[in-house]
The first five atom37 places (N, CA, C, CB, O) and aatype in JSON, in Angstrom:
{
  "aatype": [12, 9, 18, 1, 5, 10, 3, 3, 2, 7, 3, 18, 16, 13, 7, 15, 7, 10, 0, 2, 18, 18, 8, 2, 16, 14, 3, 7, 19, 0, 5, 0, 19, 5, 16, 1, 10, 11, 10, 17, 15, 7, 6, 17, 13, 10, 3, 9, 16, 3, 7, 19, 14, 13, 12, 7, 7, 9, 10, 7, 11, 18, 16, 7, 3, 16, 9, 2, 5, 10, 9, 0, 5, 19, 19, 10, 3, 16, 16, 7, 19, 10, 15, 9, 19, 15, 13, 15, 7, 19, 18, 2, 7, 3, 3, 1, 15, 18, 8, 9, 2, 0, 19, 9, 3, 16, 9, 18, 7, 16, 0, 2, 9, 18, 7, 0, 13],
  "atom_mask": [
    [1, 1, 1, 1, 1],
    [1, 1, 1, 1, 1],
    [1, 1, 1, 1, 1],
    [1, 1, 1, 1, 1],
    [1, 1, 1, 1, 1],
    [1, 1, 1, 1, 1],
    [1, 1, 1, 1, 1],
    [1, 1, 1, 1, 1],
    [1, 1, 1, 1, 1],
    [1, 1, 1, 0, 1],
    [1, 1, 1, 1, 1],
    [1, 1, 1, 1, 1],
    [1, 1, 1, 1, 1],
    [1, 1, 1, 1, 1],
    [1, 1, 1, 0, 1],
    [1, 1, 1, 1, 1],
    [1, 1, 1, 0, 1],
    [1, 1, 1, 1, 1],
    [1, 1, 1, 1, 1],
    [1, 1, 1, 1, 1],
    [1, 1, 1, 1, 1],
    [1, 1, 1, 1, 1],
    [1, 1, 1, 1, 1],
    [1, 1, 1, 1, 1],
    [1, 1, 1, 1, 1],
    [1, 1, 1, 1, 1],
    [1, 1, 1, 1, 1],
    [1, 1, 1, 0, 1],
    [1, 1, 1, 1, 1],
    [1, 1, 1, 1, 1],
    [1, 1, 1, 1, 1],
    [1, 1, 1, 1, 1],
    [1, 1, 1, 1, 1],
    [1, 1, 1, 1, 1],
    [1, 1, 1, 1, 1],
    [1, 1, 1, 1, 1],
    [1, 1, 1, 1, 1],
    [1, 1, 1, 1, 1],
    [1, 1, 1, 1, 1],
    [1, 1, 1, 1, 1],
    [1, 1, 1, 1, 1],
    [1, 1, 1, 0, 1],
    [1, 1, 1, 1, 1],
    [1, 1, 1, 1, 1],
    [1, 1, 1, 1, 1],
    [1, 1, 1, 1, 1],
    [1, 1, 1, 1, 1],
    [1, 1, 1, 1, 1],
    [1, 1, 1, 1, 1],
    [1, 1, 1, 1, 1],
    [1, 1, 1, 0, 1],
    [1, 1, 1, 1, 1],
    [1, 1, 1, 1, 1],
    [1, 1, 1, 1, 1],
    [1, 1, 1, 1, 1],
    [1, 1, 1, 0, 1],
    [1, 1, 1, 0, 1],
    [1, 1, 1, 1, 1],
    [1, 1, 1, 1, 1],
    [1, 1, 1, 0, 1],
    [1, 1, 1, 1, 1],
    [1, 1, 1, 1, 1],
    [1, 1, 1, 1, 1],
    [1, 1, 1, 0, 1],
    [1, 1, 1, 1, 1],
    [1, 1, 1, 1, 1],
    [1, 1, 1, 1, 1],
    [1, 1, 1, 1, 1],
    [1, 1, 1, 1, 1],
    [1, 1, 1, 1, 1],
    [1, 1, 1, 1, 1],
    [1, 1, 1, 1, 1],
    [1, 1, 1, 1, 1],
    [1, 1, 1, 1, 1],
    [1, 1, 1, 1, 1],
    [1, 1, 1, 1, 1],
    [1, 1, 1, 1, 1],
    [1, 1, 1, 1, 1],
    [1, 1, 1, 1, 1],
    [1, 1, 1, 0, 1],
    [1, 1, 1, 1, 1],
    [1, 1, 1, 1, 1],
    [1, 1, 1, 1, 1],
    [1, 1, 1, 1, 1],
    [1, 1, 1, 1, 1],
    [1, 1, 1, 1, 1],
    [1, 1, 1, 1, 1],
    [1, 1, 1, 1, 1],
    [1, 1, 1, 0, 1],
    [1, 1, 1, 1, 1],
    [1, 1, 1, 1, 1],
    [1, 1, 1, 1, 1],
    [1, 1, 1, 0, 1],
    [1, 1, 1, 1, 1],
    [1, 1, 1, 1, 1],
    [1, 1, 1, 1, 1],
    [1, 1, 1, 1, 1],
    [1, 1, 1, 1, 1],
    [1, 1, 1, 1, 1],
    [1, 1, 1, 1, 1],
    [1, 1, 1, 1, 1],
    [1, 1, 1, 1, 1],
    [1, 1, 1, 1, 1],
    [1, 1, 1, 1, 1],
    [1, 1, 1, 1, 1],
    [1, 1, 1, 1, 1],
    [1, 1, 1, 1, 1],
    [1, 1, 1, 1, 1],
    [1, 1, 1, 0, 1],
    [1, 1, 1, 1, 1],
    [1, 1, 1, 1, 1],
    [1, 1, 1, 1, 1],
    [1, 1, 1, 1, 1],
    [1, 1, 1, 1, 1],
    [1, 1, 1, 0, 1],
    [1, 1, 1, 1, 1],
    [1, 1, 1, 1, 1]
  ],
  "atom_positions": [
    [[-13.16, 25.44, -21.89], [-12.65, 24.09, -21.86], [-12.72, 23.56, -20.43], [-11.2, 24.04, -22.41], [-12.32, 24.23, -19.48]],
    [[-13.22, 22.38, -20.32], [-13.34, 21.75, -19.0], [-12.61, 20.4, -19.04], [-14.84, 21.56, -18.6], [-12.86, 19.57, -19.91]],
    [[-11.7, 20.21, -18.08], [-10.97, 18.96, -17.95], [-11.06, 18.47, -16.51], [-9.49, 19.13, -18.39], [-10.87, 19.25, -15.58]],
    [[-11.35, 17.21, -16.34], [-11.32, 16.63, -14.99], [-9.86, 16.51, -14.57], [-12.04, 15.23, -14.93], [-9.03, 16.01, -15.33]],
    [[-9.55, 16.97, -13.37], [-8.18, 16.91, -12.88], [-7.74, 15.47, -12.65], [-8.05, 17.71, -11.58], [-8.54, 14.6, -12.29]],
    [[-6.47, 15.25, -12.89], [-5.86, 13.94, -12.64], [-4.96, 14.03, -11.42], [-5.06, 13.46, -13.88], [-4.39, 15.08, -11.13]],
    [[-4.84, 12.92, -10.7], [-3.92, 12.89, -9.55], [-2.51, 12.54, -10.03], [-4.41, 11.88, -8.48], [-2.28, 12.42, -11.24]],
    [[-1.6, 12.37, -9.11], [-0.2, 12.09, -9.47], [-0.03, 10.76, -10.19], [0.64, 12.09, -8.23], [0.98, 10.56, -10.88]],
    [[-0.99, 9.86, -10.05], [-0.94, 8.56, -10.74], [-1.63, 8.59, -12.09], [-1.57, 7.5, -9.88], [-1.64, 7.58, -12.8]],
    [[-2.21, 9.73, -12.46], [-2.9, 9.84, -13.73], [-4.35, 9.4, -13.68], [0.0, 0.0, 0.0], [-4.98, 9.21, -14.72]],
    [[-4.89, 9.22, -12.47], [-6.28, 8.81, -12.31], [-7.16, 10.03, -12.07], [-6.43, 7.81, -11.14], [-6.7, 11.05, -11.57]],
    [[-8.44, 9.92, -12.45], [-9.39, 11.0, -12.19], [-9.48, 11.29, -10.71], [-10.78, 10.65, -12.75], [-9.35, 10.39, -9.88]],
    [[-9.71, 12.56, -10.37], [-9.96, 12.94, -8.98], [-11.46, 13.02, -8.75], [-9.27, 14.29, -8.64], [-12.22, 13.4, -9.64]],
    [[-11.88, 12.67, -7.56], [-13.29, 12.68, -7.18], [-13.44, 13.25, -5.78], [-13.89, 11.26, -7.25], [-12.46, 13.39, -5.04]],
    [[-14.67, 13.59, -5.41], [-14.99, 13.94, -4.04], [-15.05, 15.41, -3.72], [0.0, 0.0, 0.0], [-15.41, 15.79, -2.61]],
    [[-14.71, 16.26, -4.69], [-14.72, 17.69, -4.41], [-15.62, 18.47, -5.36], [-13.32, 18.23, -4.47], [-15.46, 19.68, -5.52]],
    [[-16.54, 17.78, -6.0], [-17.48, 18.47, -6.89], [-16.78, 19.17, -8.03], [0.0, 0.0, 0.0], [-15.93, 18.59, -8.7]],
    [[-17.14, 20.44, -8.26], [-16.57, 21.2, -9.36], [-15.09, 21.51, -9.16], [-17.33, 22.49, -9.54], [-14.39, 21.85, -10.12]],
    [[-14.6, 21.4, -7.93], [-13.18, 21.64, -7.67], [-12.31, 20.54, -8.27], [-12.94, 21.73, -6.16], [-11.09, 20.69, -8.32]],
    [[-12.91, 19.45, -8.73], [-12.16, 18.39, -9.39], [-11.96, 18.66, -10.89], [-12.88, 17.07, -9.21], [-11.45, 17.8, -11.61]],
    [[-12.35, 19.85, -11.34], [-12.25, 20.17, -12.77], [-11.44, 21.44, -12.99], [-13.65, 20.34, -13.37], [-11.45, 22.36, -12.18]],
    [[-10.72, 21.45, -14.12], [-10.12, 22.69, -14.61], [-11.14, 23.3, -15.54], [-8.74, 22.43, -15.34], [-11.64, 22.63, -16.44]],
    [[-11.46, 24.55, -15.34], [-12.43, 25.23, -16.18], [-11.8, 26.5, -16.73], [-13.72, 25.56, -15.38], [-11.62, 27.47, -16.01]],
    [[-11.47, 26.48, -18.01], [-10.87, 27.63, -18.69], [-9.61, 28.14, -17.97], [-11.89, 28.76, -18.81], [-9.51, 29.32, -17.65]],
    [[-8.67, 27.23, -17.73], [-7.43, 27.6, -17.05], [-6.23, 27.07, -17.84], [-7.41, 27.05, -15.6], [-6.34, 26.1, -18.59]],
    [[-5.07, 27.71, -17.66], [-3.85, 27.2, -18.29], [-3.52, 25.78, -17.84], [-2.68, 28.12, -18.0], [-3.0, 24.99, -18.62]],
    [[-3.81, 25.46, -16.58], [-3.51, 24.11, -16.08], [-4.32, 23.04, -16.81], [-3.79, 24.03, -14.58], [-3.84, 21.93, -17.0]],
    [[-5.53, 23.37, -17.21], [-6.34, 22.42, -17.98], [-5.71, 22.12, -19.33], [0.0, 0.0, 0.0], [-5.67, 20.97, -19.76]],
    [[-5.23, 23.16, -19.99], [-4.56, 22.97, -21.28], [-3.27, 22.19, -21.09], [-4.27, 24.34, -21.96], [-2.95, 21.31, -21.89]],
    [[-2.53, 22.5, -20.02], [-1.28, 21.76, -19.74], [-1.57, 20.28, -19.52], [-0.57, 22.35, -18.49], [-0.82, 19.42, -19.98]],
    [[-2.65, 19.98, -18.82], [-3.02, 18.58, -18.61], [-3.39, 17.91, -19.92], [-4.18, 18.46, -17.62], [-3.07, 16.75, -20.14]],
    [[-4.07, 18.64, -20.8], [-4.41, 18.1, -22.12], [-3.14, 17.78, -22.91], [-5.29, 19.08, -22.9], [-3.07, 16.75, -23.58]],
    [[-2.14, 18.65, -22.83], [-0.87, 18.41, -23.51], [-0.21, 17.15, -22.95], [0.07, 19.62, -23.35], [0.21, 16.28, -23.71]],
    [[-0.13, 17.05, -21.63], [0.52, 15.9, -21.01], [-0.21, 14.6, -21.34], [0.6, 16.09, -19.49], [0.42, 13.56, -21.53]],
    [[-1.53, 14.66, -21.39], [-2.31, 13.48, -21.76], [-2.01, 13.06, -23.2], [-3.81, 13.75, -21.57], [-1.86, 11.87, -23.48]],
    [[-1.94, 14.03, -24.11], [-1.65, 13.71, -25.51], [-0.24, 13.17, -25.67], [-1.83, 14.96, -26.38], [0.0, 12.33, -26.54]],
    [[0.7, 13.63, -24.85], [2.08, 13.14, -24.95], [2.19, 11.68, -24.5], [3.02, 14.01, -24.13], [3.14, 10.99, -24.86]],
    [[1.25, 11.23, -23.73], [1.24, 9.82, -23.29], [0.47, 8.91, -24.25], [0.64, 9.72, -21.89], [0.49, 7.69, -24.1]],
    [[-0.19, 9.51, -25.21], [-1.01, 8.75, -26.17], [-0.18, 8.4, -27.4], [-2.27, 9.56, -26.58], [0.39, 9.29, -28.04]],
    [[-0.12, 7.15, -27.73], [0.54, 6.7, -28.95], [-0.43, 6.9, -30.11], [1.01, 5.2, -28.84], [-1.61, 6.59, -29.97]],
    [[0.05, 7.4, -31.24], [-0.82, 7.54, -32.39], [-1.31, 6.15, -32.8], [-0.1, 8.25, -33.57], [-0.55, 5.19, -32.81]],
    [[-2.59, 6.07, -33.15], [-3.22, 4.81, -33.48], [-3.85, 4.12, -32.29], [0.0, 0.0, 0.0], [-4.53, 3.11, -32.46]],
    [[-3.65, 4.65, -31.09], [-4.14, 4.01, -29.87], [-5.61, 4.34, -29.57], [-3.26, 4.41, -28.7], [-6.34, 3.5, -29.05]],
    [[-6.03, 5.55, -29.88], [-7.39, 5.97, -29.54], [-8.31, 5.69, -30.72], [-7.44, 7.48, -29.17], [-8.12, 6.24, -31.8]],
    [[-9.29, 4.84, -30.52], [-10.13, 4.37, -31.62], [-10.97, 5.47, -32.26], [-11.04, 3.29, -31.12], [-11.37, 5.33, -33.41]],
    [[-11.23, 6.56, -31.56], [-12.03, 7.64, -32.14], [-11.22, 8.53, -33.08], [-12.62, 8.48, -31.04], [-11.78, 9.19, -33.96]],
    [[-9.9, 8.55, -32.91], [-9.03, 9.32, -33.78], [-7.65, 8.68, -33.78], [-8.95, 10.81, -33.34], [-6.81, 9.01, -32.94]],
    [[-7.41, 7.78, -34.72], [-6.16, 7.05, -34.73], [-4.98, 7.91, -35.18], [-6.28, 5.85, -35.64], [-3.83, 7.46, -35.13]],
    [[-5.24, 9.14, -35.63], [-4.15, 10.04, -36.01], [-3.66, 10.87, -34.83], [-4.6, 10.96, -37.14], [-2.6, 11.5, -34.92]],
    [[-4.41, 10.89, -33.73], [-4.03, 11.69, -32.58], [-2.94, 10.99, -31.78], [-5.25, 11.96, -31.7], [-2.85, 9.76, -31.76]],
    [[-2.11, 11.77, -31.12], [-1.07, 11.21, -30.26], [0.32, 11.38, -30.85], [0.0, 0.0, 0.0], [0.51, 12.07, -31.86]],
    [[1.27, 10.75, -30.22], [2.68, 10.85, -30.6], [3.04, 9.68, -31.51], [3.61, 10.87, -29.33], [2.73, 8.53, -31.19]],
    [[3.69, 9.95, -32.63], [4.08, 8.88, -33.55], [5.33, 8.15, -33.06], [4.31, 9.44, -34.95], [6.4, 8.28, -33.66]],
    [[5.18, 7.4, -31.98], [6.34, 6.69, -31.43], [6.89, 5.68, -32.44], [5.96, 5.97, -30.13], [8.09, 5.68, -32.7]],
    [[6.04, 4.85, -32.99], [6.49, 3.83, -33.94], [6.79, 4.49, -35.28], [5.41, 2.71, -34.1], [5.92, 5.09, -35.9]],
    [[8.01, 4.38, -35.7], [8.4, 4.95, -36.98], [8.78, 6.42, -36.92], [0.0, 0.0, 0.0], [9.33, 6.95, -37.88]],
    [[8.49, 7.08, -35.82], [8.83, 8.48, -35.72], [9.84, 8.77, -34.63], [0.0, 0.0, 0.0], [10.73, 9.6, -34.8]],
    [[9.69, 8.08, -33.51], [10.57, 8.36, -32.37], [11.4, 7.14, -32.02], [9.76, 8.8, -31.16], [12.61, 7.25, -31.86]],
    [[10.76, 5.99, -31.89], [11.5, 4.78, -31.52], [12.23, 4.24, -32.74], [10.54, 3.71, -30.94], [11.64, 4.12, -33.82]],
    [[13.46, 3.93, -32.59], [14.24, 3.37, -33.68], [15.55, 4.11, -33.84], [0.0, 0.0, 0.0], [15.83, 5.08, -33.14]],
    [[16.35, 3.63, -34.77], [17.65, 4.24, -35.02], [17.5, 5.56, -35.77], [18.54, 3.28, -35.83], [16.56, 5.76, -36.54]],
    [[18.42, 6.45, -35.51], [18.55, 7.7, -36.26], [17.34, 8.63, -36.14], [18.79, 7.39, -37.7], [17.05, 9.38, -37.07]],
    [[16.66, 8.58, -35.03], [15.52, 9.48, -34.84], [15.84, 10.62, -33.88], [14.31, 8.71, -34.34], [14.97, 11.44, -33.59]],
    [[17.07, 10.66, -33.37], [17.44, 11.64, -32.36], [17.21, 13.09, -32.76], [0.0, 0.0, 0.0], [16.85, 13.91, -31.92]],
    [[17.4, 13.42, -34.04], [17.24, 14.79, -34.49], [15.78, 15.2, -34.66], [17.96, 14.99, -35.78], [15.47, 16.39, -34.68]],
    [[14.9, 14.23, -34.76], [13.5, 14.57, -35.04], [12.58, 14.48, -33.83], [12.97, 13.68, -36.11], [11.44, 14.93, -33.89]],
    [[13.06, 13.91, -32.73], [12.2, 13.68, -31.57], [11.62, 14.99, -31.05], [12.97, 12.98, -30.46], [10.4, 15.11, -30.88]],
    [[12.46, 15.98, -30.8], [11.97, 17.24, -30.26], [10.99, 17.93, -31.2], [13.13, 18.17, -29.96], [10.03, 18.54, -30.75]],
    [[11.23, 17.83, -32.49], [10.31, 18.42, -33.47], [8.94, 17.76, -33.42], [10.9, 18.32, -34.89], [7.92, 18.43, -33.45]],
    [[8.93, 16.43, -33.34], [7.66, 15.7, -33.28], [6.9, 16.0, -31.99], [7.91, 14.21, -33.41], [5.69, 16.21, -32.02]],
    [[7.6, 16.02, -30.87], [6.97, 16.31, -29.59], [6.43, 17.75, -29.58], [7.98, 16.11, -28.43], [5.3, 17.99, -29.14]],
    [[7.23, 18.69, -30.07], [6.78, 20.09, -30.12], [5.54, 20.23, -30.98], [7.9, 20.99, -30.65], [4.65, 21.02, -30.66]],
    [[5.45, 19.48, -32.07], [4.28, 19.56, -32.94], [3.03, 19.03, -32.24], [4.52, 18.78, -34.23], [1.95, 19.59, -32.4]],
    [[3.17, 17.96, -31.46], [2.04, 17.45, -30.68], [1.58, 18.5, -29.68], [2.43, 16.14, -29.94], [0.38, 18.71, -29.5]],
    [[2.53, 19.17, -29.04], [2.19, 20.23, -28.08], [1.42, 21.34, -28.8], [3.46, 20.81, -27.41], [0.36, 21.77, -28.33]],
    [[1.94, 21.81, -29.93], [1.3, 22.9, -30.67], [-0.06, 22.54, -31.22], [2.19, 23.34, -31.78], [-0.92, 23.41, -31.38]],
    [[-0.27, 21.27, -31.53], [-1.55, 20.83, -32.09], [-2.62, 20.59, -31.02], [-1.35, 19.56, -32.88], [-3.75, 20.23, -31.36]],
    [[-2.3, 20.79, -29.76], [-3.25, 20.59, -28.68], [-4.2, 21.78, -28.6], [-2.53, 20.37, -27.34], [-3.76, 22.93, -28.64]],
    [[-5.48, 21.51, -28.48], [-6.48, 22.56, -28.38], [-6.16, 23.48, -27.2], [-7.89, 21.96, -28.22], [-5.94, 23.02, -26.09]],
    [[-6.15, 24.77, -27.47], [-5.9, 25.77, -26.44], [-4.47, 26.27, -26.39], [0.0, 0.0, 0.0], [-4.2, 27.27, -25.72]],
    [[-3.54, 25.61, -27.08], [-2.15, 26.05, -27.1], [-1.96, 27.06, -28.23], [-1.17, 24.84, -27.28], [-2.3, 26.8, -29.38]],
    [[-1.42, 28.23, -27.86], [-1.14, 29.26, -28.86], [0.29, 29.18, -29.37], [-1.4, 30.65, -28.28], [0.54, 29.3, -30.57]],
    [[1.25, 28.96, -28.45], [2.64, 28.89, -28.85], [3.47, 28.24, -27.75], [3.19, 30.29, -29.18], [3.0, 28.06, -26.62]],
    [[4.69, 27.89, -28.11], [5.65, 27.37, -27.14], [6.6, 28.51, -26.81], [6.43, 26.11, -27.69], [7.27, 29.05, -27.7]],
    [[6.66, 28.88, -25.55], [7.54, 29.97, -25.1], [8.96, 29.46, -24.95], [7.04, 30.56, -23.76], [9.9, 30.09, -25.43]],
    [[9.12, 28.32, -24.29], [10.43, 27.68, -24.16], [10.24, 26.17, -24.18], [11.16, 28.14, -22.85], [9.19, 25.66, -23.8]],
    [[11.28, 25.48, -24.63], [11.14, 24.03, -24.8], [12.51, 23.38, -24.68], [10.49, 23.69, -26.17], [13.48, 23.81, -25.3]],
    [[12.56, 22.33, -23.88], [13.73, 21.46, -23.89], [13.24, 20.03, -23.66], [14.78, 21.88, -22.79], [12.39, 19.77, -22.81]],
    [[13.79, 19.15, -24.43], [13.42, 17.75, -24.32], [14.64, 16.87, -24.5], [0.0, 0.0, 0.0], [15.49, 17.14, -25.34]],
    [[14.72, 15.82, -23.69], [15.85, 14.91, -23.76], [15.33, 13.48, -23.79], [16.81, 15.12, -22.55], [14.56, 13.06, -22.93]],
    [[15.75, 12.75, -24.81], [15.4, 11.33, -24.91], [16.54, 10.51, -24.33], [15.12, 10.92, -26.39], [17.7, 10.71, -24.68]],
    [[16.2, 9.59, -23.44], [17.17, 8.69, -22.83], [16.96, 7.31, -23.44], [17.04, 8.66, -21.26], [15.98, 6.63, -23.12]],
    [[17.87, 6.9, -24.3], [17.74, 5.62, -24.97], [17.93, 4.42, -24.06], [0.0, 0.0, 0.0], [17.45, 3.32, -24.37]],
    [[18.62, 4.61, -22.93], [18.86, 3.5, -22.01], [17.57, 3.01, -21.37], [19.85, 3.92, -20.93], [17.32, 1.8, -21.31]],
    [[16.74, 3.93, -20.9], [15.48, 3.51, -20.28], [14.25, 3.89, -21.12], [15.36, 4.13, -18.89], [13.11, 3.75, -20.69]],
    [[14.52, 4.38, -22.33], [13.47, 4.75, -23.29], [12.48, 5.76, -22.72], [12.71, 3.51, -23.73], [11.27, 5.65, -22.93]],
    [[13.0, 6.73, -22.02], [12.14, 7.78, -21.47], [12.45, 9.09, -22.18], [12.34, 7.93, -19.94], [13.53, 9.29, -22.73]],
    [[11.48, 9.97, -22.15], [11.63, 11.3, -22.73], [11.26, 12.3, -21.65], [10.74, 11.49, -24.01], [10.17, 12.24, -21.09]],
    [[12.16, 13.21, -21.36], [11.93, 14.22, -20.33], [11.71, 15.56, -21.02], [13.12, 14.28, -19.33], [12.51, 15.99, -21.85]],
    [[10.63, 16.22, -20.65], [10.29, 17.5, -21.24], [10.2, 18.57, -20.16], [8.96, 17.4, -22.02], [9.77, 18.31, -19.03]],
    [[10.61, 19.75, -20.53], [10.44, 20.92, -19.69], [10.11, 22.06, -20.64], [11.73, 21.23, -18.82], [10.95, 22.5, -21.42]],
    [[8.88, 22.54, -20.58], [8.44, 23.56, -21.52], [7.49, 24.54, -20.85], [7.76, 22.91, -22.74], [6.85, 24.24, -19.84]],
    [[7.43, 25.71, -21.43], [6.44, 26.71, -21.04], [5.63, 26.99, -22.3], [7.12, 28.04, -20.46], [6.18, 27.27, -23.36]],
    [[4.31, 26.91, -22.16], [3.43, 27.15, -23.3], [2.55, 28.36, -23.02], [2.57, 25.9, -23.59], [2.21, 28.65, -21.87]],
    [[2.19, 29.04, -24.08], [1.22, 30.13, -24.0], [-0.11, 29.55, -24.46], [1.65, 31.39, -24.88], [-0.22, 29.04, -25.57]],
    [[-1.11, 29.63, -23.59], [-2.42, 29.08, -23.91], [-3.42, 30.23, -24.08], [-2.89, 28.09, -22.81], [-3.09, 31.39, -23.85]],
    [[-4.62, 29.89, -24.46], [-5.66, 30.92, -24.61], [-6.06, 31.5, -23.26], [-6.88, 30.34, -25.32], [-6.8, 32.48, -23.2]],
    [[-5.59, 30.88, -22.16], [-5.91, 31.35, -20.81], [-4.71, 31.9, -20.06], [-6.52, 30.22, -20.01], [-4.86, 32.37, -18.93]],
    [[-3.52, 31.86, -20.65], [-2.29, 32.31, -19.99], [-1.2, 31.27, -20.17], [0.0, 0.0, 0.0], [-1.34, 30.34, -20.95]],
    [[-0.1, 31.44, -19.43], [1.03, 30.52, -19.59], [0.91, 29.33, -18.63], [2.35, 31.26, -19.35], [0.3, 29.42, -17.57]],
    [[1.51, 28.23, -19.05], [1.5, 27.0, -18.24], [2.82, 26.28, -18.44], [0.3, 26.07, -18.64], [3.49, 26.43, -19.47]],
    [[3.19, 25.49, -17.45], [4.4, 24.68, -17.5], [4.07, 23.24, -17.83], [5.16, 24.76, -16.17], [3.08, 22.69, -17.36]],
    [[4.91, 22.65, -18.66], [4.82, 21.23, -18.99], [6.14, 20.61, -18.57], [4.51, 20.99, -20.54], [7.2, 21.03, -19.04]],
    [[6.09, 19.62, -17.72], [7.32, 18.95, -17.32], [7.01, 17.52, -16.91], [8.02, 19.71, -16.16], [5.89, 17.2, -16.51]],
    [[7.99, 16.7, -17.02], [7.84, 15.31, -16.61], [8.48, 14.36, -17.59], [0.0, 0.0, 0.0], [9.09, 14.77, -18.58]],
    [[8.32, 13.1, -17.3], [8.88, 12.04, -18.14], [7.74, 11.27, -18.78], [9.79, 11.1, -17.33], [6.71, 11.02, -18.16]],
    [[7.95, 10.9, -20.02], [6.95, 10.15, -20.77], [7.6, 8.96, -21.42], [6.27, 11.03, -21.81], [6.92, 8.19, -22.11]]
  ]
}
C-alpha cells in the first residue's frame, strides 16, 4: 500500500521524492483511517457508500450511543486494518467535534489514531 503523506493541514507533501510516501507502513494505514473519518458518506462520487454516515447516523438527537460504534466500524472497514486494540471516542455536541484516541493493528504493525474530526 502506498499513500502520499499529508502535512498538518491535510495537504499533500512534495519535494522529497519517495520520502513523501508511506510504503507498506502502519502510518500509511493510520492516514487512510484518518482520511476516511473526515469523509462524509455520499461525498465521494466514485463510492457514495464510503465514509462516515454523519447525516442520519451521527448528527441528530439520540445518536450518542451509536457514534462510537459507527466510527469503530469505519476504522475496521479501512483497507489494511486487522483490529482495534484500544478505542475511545468523545462527541462534543457544543462544537460538533468528535475526538478519537485509538490504537489499531494493521497488516504492517500497530498505529495510533488520534485527533478531532
